[in-house]
Backbone as CSV, one residue per row, in Angstrom:
resi,resn,N_x,N_y,N_z,CA_x,CA_y,CA_z,C_x,C_y,C_z
1,MET,5.353,20.134,-12.040,5.196,18.973,-10.960,3.703,18.565,-10.968
2,ASP,3.590,17.176,-11.057,2.340,16.670,-11.034,1.859,16.207,-9.737
3,PHE,0.740,15.535,-9.499,0.246,15.108,-8.250,1.175,14.129,-7.611
4,LEU,1.744,13.196,-8.261,2.707,12.084,-7.757,4.025,12.840,-7.344
5,ASP,4.432,13.725,-8.021,5.683,14.461,-7.435,5.258,15.146,-6.193
6,ARG,4.228,15.901,-6.035,3.770,16.679,-4.944,3.732,15.644,-3.823
7,LEU,3.088,14.456,-4.044,2.823,13.469,-2.938,4.181,13.071,-2.285
8,ALA,5.105,12.785,-3.340,6.426,12.375,-2.927,7.011,13.324,-1.894
9,LEU,6.764,14.660,-2.194,7.376,15.693,-1.189,6.692,15.674,0.149
10,ASP,5.351,15.331,0.004,4.558,15.536,1.198,4.574,14.296,2.266
11,ILE,5.299,13.284,1.948,5.301,12.057,2.729,6.553,12.088,3.570
12,ARG,7.302,13.198,3.797,8.582,13.050,4.565,8.161,12.569,6.052
13,GLY,9.079,11.621,6.482,8.977,11.025,7.687,7.826,9.805,7.818
14,LYS,7.247,9.402,6.908,6.308,8.488,6.883,6.648,7.237,6.092
15,THR,6.218,6.233,6.601,6.347,4.882,6.020,5.379,4.666,4.888
16,VAL,5.844,4.288,3.768,4.884,4.261,2.740,5.088,2.770,2.164
17,ILE,3.781,2.251,1.824,3.825,0.748,1.364,2.925,0.942,0.155
18,LEU,3.535,0.500,-0.997,2.719,0.457,-2.321,2.139,-0.899,-2.355
19,VAL,0.829,-0.797,-2.876,0.157,-2.036,-3.140,-0.470,-1.864,-4.476
20,MET,0.192,-2.321,-5.610,-0.309,-2.032,-6.814,-0.719,-3.458,-7.491
21,ASP,-1.681,-3.481,-8.400,-2.067,-4.593,-9.096,-0.884,-5.449,-9.557
22,ALA,-1.003,-6.673,-9.521,0.110,-7.597,-10.066,-0.008,-8.002,-11.457
23,ASP,0.143,-6.799,-12.216,0.058,-6.926,-13.797,1.109,-6.019,-14.323
24,ASP,1.316,-6.133,-15.640,2.409,-5.082,-16.099,2.159,-3.685,-15.800
25,ALA,0.802,-3.214,-15.954,0.634,-1.661,-15.497,1.008,-1.434,-14.055
26,GLY,0.617,-2.475,-13.049,1.040,-2.161,-11.675,2.532,-2.103,-11.497
27,ARG,3.360,-3.074,-12.036,4.794,-3.130,-11.968,5.362,-1.832,-12.540
28,LYS,4.836,-1.349,-13.690,5.333,-0.105,-14.369,5.013,1.119,-13.359
29,GLY,3.788,1.199,-12.812,3.318,2.249,-11.831,4.356,2.184,-10.676
30,THR,4.686,0.996,-10.097,5.602,0.791,-8.978,6.934,1.428,-9.194
31,ARG,7.374,1.194,-10.511,8.692,1.592,-10.812,8.796,3.120,-10.930
32,ASP,7.683,3.690,-11.437,7.560,5.183,-11.702,7.419,5.893,-10.217
33,ILE,6.660,5.421,-9.362,6.455,5.892,-8.088,7.849,5.817,-7.250
34,ALA,8.415,4.643,-7.283,9.815,4.563,-6.689,10.656,5.710,-7.168
35,ARG,10.854,5.767,-8.340,11.806,6.758,-8.849,11.461,8.101,-8.424
36,ARG,10.143,8.604,-8.392,9.813,9.814,-7.937,10.252,9.925,-6.429
37,PHE,9.977,9.021,-5.565,10.302,9.150,-4.249,11.806,9.298,-4.107
38,ILE,12.531,8.662,-4.844,13.950,8.654,-4.701,14.475,10.151,-5.194
39,ARG,13.886,10.462,-6.318,14.213,11.822,-6.807,13.840,12.974,-5.800
40,ALA,12.819,12.814,-4.902,12.536,13.644,-3.922,13.340,13.444,-2.646
41,GLY,14.307,12.551,-2.680,15.179,12.357,-1.531,14.651,11.450,-0.500
42,HIS,13.581,10.478,-0.789,13.132,9.480,0.147,13.594,8.160,-0.251
43,PRO,13.586,7.252,0.587,13.947,5.902,0.224,12.836,5.342,-0.701
44,ALA,13.210,4.360,-1.435,11.928,3.757,-2.200,11.037,3.148,-1.306
45,PRO,9.640,3.259,-1.644,8.526,2.745,-0.717,8.688,1.239,-0.507
46,LEU,8.200,0.741,0.517,8.033,-0.673,0.690,7.007,-1.197,-0.198
47,GLN,6.910,-2.449,-0.622,5.951,-2.990,-1.573,5.353,-4.277,-0.815
48,LEU,4.041,-4.384,-1.053,3.296,-5.647,-0.698,3.086,-6.212,-2.244
49,ILE,3.888,-7.372,-2.456,3.696,-7.906,-3.732,2.558,-8.981,-3.823
50,LEU,1.680,-8.961,-4.779,0.490,-9.908,-4.729,0.777,-10.915,-5.753
51,ASP,0.093,-11.922,-5.801,0.162,-13.003,-6.722,-0.278,-12.425,-8.098
52,GLU,0.470,-12.986,-9.104,0.155,-12.466,-10.584,-1.384,-12.361,-10.805
53,GLY,-1.834,-11.208,-11.418,-3.045,-10.933,-11.822,-4.039,-10.539,-10.668
54,LYS,-3.513,-10.462,-9.469,-4.343,-10.092,-8.245,-4.252,-8.629,-7.905
55,ASP,-5.276,-8.084,-7.235,-5.232,-6.749,-6.839,-5.456,-6.689,-5.156
56,LEU,-5.462,-5.675,-4.718,-5.619,-5.498,-3.224,-6.925,-6.080,-2.765
57,ASN,-8.063,-5.841,-3.455,-9.284,-6.317,-3.222,-9.286,-7.869,-3.024
58,ASP,-8.560,-8.589,-4.043,-8.353,-9.991,-3.969,-7.862,-10.521,-2.763
59,PHE,-6.719,-9.786,-2.431,-5.957,-10.125,-1.184,-6.768,-10.106,0.049
60,PHE,-7.571,-8.993,0.229,-8.540,-8.942,1.415,-9.592,-10.080,1.428
61,LEU,-10.212,-10.105,0.224,-11.306,-11.314,0.159,-10.679,-12.627,0.492
62,ALA,-9.461,-12.938,0.133,-8.768,-14.143,0.365,-8.539,-14.313,1.990
63,LYS,-8.343,-13.320,2.561,-8.148,-13.152,3.992,-9.504,-13.261,4.860
64,LYS,-10.428,-12.679,4.364,-11.770,-12.702,5.144,-12.160,-13.998,5.646
65,GLY,-12.500,-14.043,6.845,-12.957,-15.119,7.617,-11.689,-16.203,7.978
66,THR,-10.434,-15.760,7.680,-9.335,-16.647,8.206,-8.768,-16.234,9.517
67,GLY,-9.294,-15.161,10.112,-8.724,-14.867,11.478,-9.712,-13.978,12.187
């Protein structure tokens, strides 16, 4: 059992939102983590889907000063 498997067991009763980079590696990671959650008996995590090629830092920089 690795870190992600243990994490999936430790989040019982919590809402989890994945925000991975919007590239092939991020999409692959999202699929892997969702499978681990389901295997641990949890629903698949929610996802914030970013524009292609962007990451969470880009998301917050775009929002800075807009509100």
